[in-house]
C-alpha positions, 0 to 999 in steps of 0.5 A: 254922155251918149244915150244908148239902149243899155242906159234906157234899160237901166232907167226903166229898171230903176223907174220900175223899182221906184214905182213898185216900192210906192205901190207896196207902201201905198197898199200897206196903208189901207185896211183889207178886212173881209166883210166878216171874220168867218167869211169862208165858213159863211160862203160854204153855208150860203144855201142856209142863207138862201133858205132863210131869205125865202122864209123871210120874204113874206115879212119884207114889208113888216119893218118900217124905218123912219129917220130924224136928225137925232134918231132912227126909229124902227117900226115892227109890224104888230103881227111880227112882234107877237110871234117872237120874244126878241129881235136882233138888230144889226147895223152892218156897214159894208165899207168898214166893219169896225163901225158895225153896231148890234143890239138885242131888243125884247119884244117891241113894236117900236125900236129907237136907235140914237144916231150918235151911235152910228157914223155917217154913211150907208148901212144895211139894217138886218132884223133877225128873229127866231120863231118855231126853231126857224131863223128869219131875217129882214134886210133894209138899206139906210143912209145915215147923214 
């Protein structure tokens, strides 16, 4: 059989369709979740988040995190613990939202979270509270191993 440009085009089209099919099958096997369910609403309200971050900047050193083999211990500054009744602690996992972990804690300076509730990997700990009708938020990054 003689190889000419018609055979070359046919081979190219067949290879293109095979590679396209492989790519489509591969892309359907991966999760493509957004960071949050209401991603677009949060993007529209980002100016509020900037205000919360500015208000919370003075409290950025009020949270100390220590990690052992069995637990993660969060130490909240005594002054910060006195100005609020409760905290929300959110362990945010950027790579997989199904592994996020959220707890509500009453006024306490020492919060212990067992590592058995968390998967290995990178987390962003978000400590939020409300004081005088204003929302505050501190974010710290931790790696759980």
